[in-house]
Backbone as JSON Lines, residues from 0, in Angstrom:
{"i":0,"aa":"M","n":[-6.58,-33.14,-12.73],"ca":[-7.12,-32.35,-14.29],"c":[-7.7,-30.88,-14.04]}
{"i":1,"aa":"L","n":[-8.56,-30.7,-13.08],"ca":[-9.67,-29.84,-12.93],"c":[-8.39,-28.49,-12.17]}
{"i":2,"aa":"L","n":[-7.82,-29.32,-11.2],"ca":[-6.64,-28.56,-10.45],"c":[-5.38,-27.87,-11.22]}
{"i":3,"aa":"E","n":[-5.23,-28.35,-12.22],"ca":[-4.06,-28.05,-13.51],"c":[-3.95,-26.72,-13.53]}
{"i":4,"aa":"P","n":[-5.18,-26.05,-13.85],"ca":[-5.38,-24.44,-13.34],"c":[-4.61,-23.44,-13.06]}
{"i":5,"aa":"I","n":[-5.1,-23.93,-11.78],"ca":[-5.26,-23.41,-10.36],"c":[-3.47,-23.31,-9.84]}
{"i":6,"aa":"I","n":[-3.1,-24.98,-9.77],"ca":[-1.97,-25.19,-9.11],"c":[-0.54,-25.56,-10.3]}
{"i":7,"aa":"S","n":[-0.23,-24.09,-10.46],"ca":[0.62,-24.15,-11.65],"c":[1.72,-23.59,-10.89]}
{"i":8,"aa":"T","n":[3.15,-23.61,-11.43],"ca":[4.52,-23.35,-11.04],"c":[4.07,-21.92,-10.31]}
{"i":9,"aa":"Q","n":[3.84,-21.15,-11.12],"ca":[3.9,-19.96,-11.04],"c":[3.3,-19.53,-9.65]}
{"i":10,"aa":"N","n":[1.79,-20.11,-9.63],"ca":[0.92,-19.96,-8.6],"c":[1.69,-20.23,-7.2]}
{"i":11,"aa":"L","n":[2.61,-21.5,-7.34],"ca":[2.9,-22.22,-6.15],"c":[4.03,-20.89,-5.52]}
{"i":12,"aa":"F","n":[4.78,-20.58,-6.88],"ca":[5.72,-19.73,-6.49],"c":[5.36,-18.32,-5.8]}
{"i":13,"aa":"Y","n":[4.13,-17.77,-5.96],"ca":[3.83,-16.94,-5.25],"c":[3.1,-17.0,-3.84]}
{"i":14,"aa":"I","n":[2.07,-18.29,-3.75],"ca":[1.68,-18.85,-2.71],"c":[3.17,-18.71,-1.52]}
{"i":15,"aa":"L","n":[4.22,-19.68,-2.12],"ca":[5.77,-19.56,-1.32],"c":[6.12,-17.91,-1.03]}
{"i":16,"aa":"L","n":[5.87,-17.33,-1.62],"ca":[6.18,-15.52,-1.48],"c":[5.9,-15.46,-0.47]}
{"i":17,"aa":"V","n":[4.27,-15.36,-0.48],"ca":[3.39,-14.99,0.77],"c":[3.59,-16.25,2.24]}
{"i":18,"aa":"V","n":[4.0,-17.01,1.93],"ca":[4.16,-17.73,3.66],"c":[5.86,-17.38,3.99]}
{"i":19,"aa":"V","n":[6.43,-17.11,3.13],"ca":[8.22,-16.59,3.36],"c":[7.74,-15.22,3.92]}
{"i":20,"aa":"F","n":[6.96,-14.18,3.49],"ca":[6.68,-12.9,4.12],"c":[6.02,-13.18,5.45]}
{"i":21,"aa":"I","n":[4.86,-13.6,5.85],"ca":[4.39,-14.56,7.05],"c":[5.24,-14.48,7.65]}
{"i":22,"aa":"V","n":[5.9,-15.4,7.81],"ca":[7.13,-15.91,8.65],"c":[8.07,-15.04,8.81]}
{"i":23,"aa":"Y","n":[8.61,-14.46,7.83],"ca":[9.73,-13.07,8.02],"c":[8.89,-12.17,9.05]}
{"i":24,"aa":"W","n":[7.85,-11.86,8.71],"ca":[6.82,-10.71,9.56],"c":[6.17,-11.17,11.03]}
{"i":25,"aa":"V","n":[6.07,-11.93,11.12],"ca":[5.89,-12.41,12.44],"c":[7.33,-12.74,13.24]}
{"i":26,"aa":"F","n":[8.37,-13.19,12.69],"ca":[9.9,-13.62,12.98],"c":[10.08,-12.09,14.12]}
{"i":27,"aa":"A","n":[10.23,-10.92,13.33],"ca":[11.05,-9.73,13.11],"c":[10.19,-8.79,14.4]}
{"i":28,"aa":"F","n":[8.54,-9.83,14.57],"ca":[7.5,-8.73,15.21],"c":[8.22,-9.15,16.47]}
{"i":29,"aa":"S","n":[7.93,-10.68,16.62],"ca":[8.08,-11.4,17.99],"c":[9.92,-10.88,18.34]}
{"i":30,"aa":"I","n":[10.73,-10.79,17.9],"ca":[12.04,-10.62,18.48],"c":[11.87,-9.22,19.15]}
{"i":31,"aa":"V","n":[11.32,-8.09,17.96],"ca":[11.22,-7.02,18.84],"c":[10.65,-6.95,20.06]}
{"i":32,"aa":"Y","n":[9.34,-7.59,19.77],"ca":[8.39,-7.35,20.96],"c":[8.48,-7.79,22.2]}
{"i":33,"aa":"H","n":[9.51,-9.23,21.91],"ca":[9.95,-9.83,23.16],"c":[11.31,-9.34,23.72]}
{"i":34,"aa":"L","n":[12.23,-8.67,22.69],"ca":[12.96,-7.81,23.52],"c":[12.82,-6.51,24.34]}
{"i":35,"aa":"T","n":[11.53,-6.11,23.87],"ca":[10.69,-5.18,24.33],"c":[9.82,-4.88,25.42]}
{"i":36,"aa":"R","n":[9.16,-6.25,26.28],"ca":[7.96,-6.51,26.72],"c":[8.69,-6.23,27.96]}
{"i":37,"aa":"F","n":[9.52,-6.21,28.8],"ca":[9.79,-5.64,29.66],"c":[10.1,-4.67,30.21]}
{"i":38,"aa":"G","n":[10.03,-3.8,28.74],"ca":[9.94,-2.19,29.19],"c":[9.1,-1.45,29.96]}
{"i":39,"aa":"V","n":[8.81,-0.58,30.22],"ca":[7.97,0.44,31.55],"c":[6.93,1.49,30.49]}
{"i":40,"aa":"G","n":[5.67,0.84,30.6],"ca":[4.78,1.07,29.49],"c":[4.56,1.0,28.31]}
{"i":41,"aa":"T","n":[4.01,1.52,27.59],"ca":[3.69,1.35,26.01],"c":[4.4,1.24,25.3]}
{"i":42,"aa":"L","n":[5.24,2.54,25.3],"ca":[6.23,2.75,24.14],"c":[6.9,1.94,23.63]}
{"i":43,"aa":"P","n":[7.68,0.98,24.59],"ca":[8.14,-0.01,23.44],"c":[7.53,-1.1,22.85]}
{"i":44,"aa":"K","n":[6.2,-1.34,23.07],"ca":[5.07,-1.95,22.48],"c":[4.73,-1.51,20.85]}
{"i":45,"aa":"K","n":[4.43,0.32,21.08],"ca":[4.33,0.57,20.1],"c":[5.43,0.63,19.03]}
{"i":46,"aa":"L","n":[6.54,0.73,19.5],"ca":[8.27,0.81,18.54],"c":[7.92,-0.29,17.96]}
{"i":47,"aa":"A","n":[7.69,-1.71,18.46],"ca":[7.61,-3.33,18.06],"c":[6.56,-3.28,16.95]}
{"i":48,"aa":"T","n":[5.23,-2.55,17.33],"ca":[4.79,-2.71,16.02],"c":[4.68,-1.55,14.77]}
{"i":49,"aa":"V","n":[5.73,-0.1,15.49],"ca":[6.23,0.28,13.87],"c":[7.26,-0.42,13.09]}
{"i":50,"aa":"Y","n":[7.78,-1.13,13.99],"ca":[9.19,-2.07,13.55],"c":[8.31,-3.34,12.68]}
{"i":51,"aa":"L","n":[7.36,-3.29,12.93],"ca":[6.69,-4.96,12.55],"c":[6.35,-4.46,11.15]}
{"i":52,"aa":"L","n":[5.15,-3.31,11.37],"ca":[4.68,-2.44,9.82],"c":[5.7,-1.85,8.95]}
{"i":53,"aa":"G","n":[6.68,-1.49,9.96],"ca":[7.78,-0.63,8.55],"c":[8.83,-1.93,7.98]}
{"i":54,"aa":"T","n":[8.47,-3.14,8.57],"ca":[9.27,-4.38,7.43],"c":[8.48,-5.11,7.02]}
{"i":55,"aa":"A","n":[7.18,-5.04,6.98],"ca":[6.38,-5.16,6.25],"c":[6.46,-4.39,4.44]}
{"i":56,"aa":"V","n":[6.41,-3.44,5.14],"ca":[6.44,-2.15,3.98],"c":[7.71,-2.26,3.46]}
{"i":57,"aa":"L","n":[8.54,-2.56,3.99],"ca":[9.83,-2.72,3.08],"c":[10.26,-3.5,2.44]}
{"i":58,"aa":"F","n":[9.34,-4.96,2.9],"ca":[9.32,-6.21,2.26],"c":[8.81,-6.3,0.93]}
{"i":59,"aa":"C","n":[7.21,-5.37,0.94],"ca":[6.34,-5.63,-0.04],"c":[7.09,-4.53,-0.97]}
{"i":60,"aa":"W","n":[7.72,-3.41,-1.19],"ca":[8.31,-2.46,-1.91],"c":[9.27,-3.29,-2.59]}
{"i":61,"aa":"C","n":[10.19,-3.81,-1.88],"ca":[11.42,-4.91,-2.47],"c":[10.94,-5.79,-2.98]}
{"i":62,"aa":"F","n":[10.0,-6.45,-3.07],"ca":[9.28,-7.75,-3.69],"c":[8.89,-6.81,-5.06]}
{"i":63,"aa":"L","n":[8.28,-5.92,-5.2],"ca":[7.86,-4.72,-6.37],"c":[8.78,-4.54,-7.04]}
{"i":64,"aa":"V","n":[9.74,-4.15,-6.73],"ca":[11.17,-3.83,-7.38],"c":[11.38,-4.49,-8.01]}
{"i":65,"aa":"F","n":[11.71,-5.89,-7.24],"ca":[12.29,-6.68,-7.91],"c":[11.43,-7.67,-8.91]}
{"i":66,"aa":"A","n":[9.92,-7.63,-8.61],"ca":[8.91,-8.11,-9.77],"c":[9.58,-7.38,-11.19]}
{"i":67,"aa":"A","n":[9.52,-6.1,-11.18],"ca":[9.45,-5.3,-12.47],"c":[10.89,-5.44,-13.0]}
{"i":68,"aa":"I","n":[11.54,-5.85,-12.59],"ca":[12.7,-6.14,-13.18],"c":[12.72,-7.27,-14.1]}
{"i":69,"aa":"D","n":[12.96,-6.97,-15.47],"ca":[13.67,-7.53,-16.5],"c":[14.69,-8.19,-16.72]}
{"i":70,"aa":"F","n":[15.65,-9.28,-15.96],"ca":[16.9,-9.89,-16.04],"c":[17.25,-9.95,-17.47]}
{"i":71,"aa":"N","n":[17.02,-9.77,-18.25],"ca":[17.41,-10.53,-19.97],"c":[17.94,-8.53,-20.34]}
{"i":72,"aa":"I","n":[17.28,-7.9,-19.99],"ca":[17.49,-6.48,-19.86],"c":[18.59,-6.29,-19.13]}
{"i":73,"aa":"L","n":[18.6,-6.65,-18.17],"ca":[19.36,-5.69,-16.48],"c":[20.63,-6.63,-17.15]}
{"i":74,"aa":"G","n":[21.11,-7.95,-17.75],"ca":[21.94,-8.49,-17.9],"c":[22.86,-8.0,-19.12]}
{"i":75,"aa":"S","n":[22.25,-8.05,-20.04],"ca":[22.69,-6.99,-21.14],"c":[23.42,-5.68,-21.17]}
{"i":76,"aa":"K","n":[22.72,-5.03,-20.15],"ca":[22.99,-3.64,-19.47],"c":[24.91,-3.8,-18.96]}
{"i":77,"aa":"I","n":[24.56,-4.81,-18.07],"ca":[25.4,-5.15,-17.12],"c":[26.49,-5.25,-17.92]}
{"i":78,"aa":"A","n":[26.39,-6.32,-18.87],"ca":[27.67,-6.36,-19.77],"c":[28.5,-5.29,-20.87]}
{"i":79,"aa":"L","n":[27.02,-4.51,-21.2],"ca":[27.7,-3.04,-21.64],"c":[28.43,-2.31,-20.67]}
{"i":80,"aa":"L","n":[28.14,-2.53,-19.47],"ca":[28.64,-1.91,-18.62],"c":[29.7,-1.7,-18.71]}
{"i":81,"aa":"F","n":[30.28,-3.34,-18.16],"ca":[31.48,-3.4,-18.38],"c":[32.56,-3.56,-19.11]}
{"i":82,"aa":"S","n":[31.71,-3.52,-20.63],"ca":[32.98,-3.6,-22.01],"c":[32.99,-2.51,-22.12]}
{"i":83,"aa":"N","n":[32.52,-1.43,-21.45],"ca":[33.0,0.28,-21.94],"c":[33.63,0.52,-20.68]}
{"i":84,"aa":"I","n":[33.95,-0.15,-19.56],"ca":[34.79,0.64,-18.7],"c":[35.92,-0.24,-18.78]}
{"i":85,"aa":"Y","n":[35.98,-1.6,-19.54],"ca":[37.35,-2.01,-19.71],"c":[37.81,-2.11,-20.98]}
{"i":86,"aa":"K","n":[37.53,-0.92,-21.53],"ca":[37.91,-0.45,-23.24],"c":[38.98,-0.01,-23.42]}
């Protein structure tokens, strides 16, 4: 009863998104880092770090854009677009 307001479907969805984001972030970094770890100097490590931060920023941007989409309006606009094309 006490945990019911905390553990809702929406909150579980957000928790799952954060977990997926962290797993993706670590996975992307580990691939680039391990592919470049035998490089000479620190430049490959710096590039791997920049790639890691770039994937994080891109993921956050895509998530915010996706969260801002109203799918009801989007569906009606797509239907209107296709109805105008095929008239």
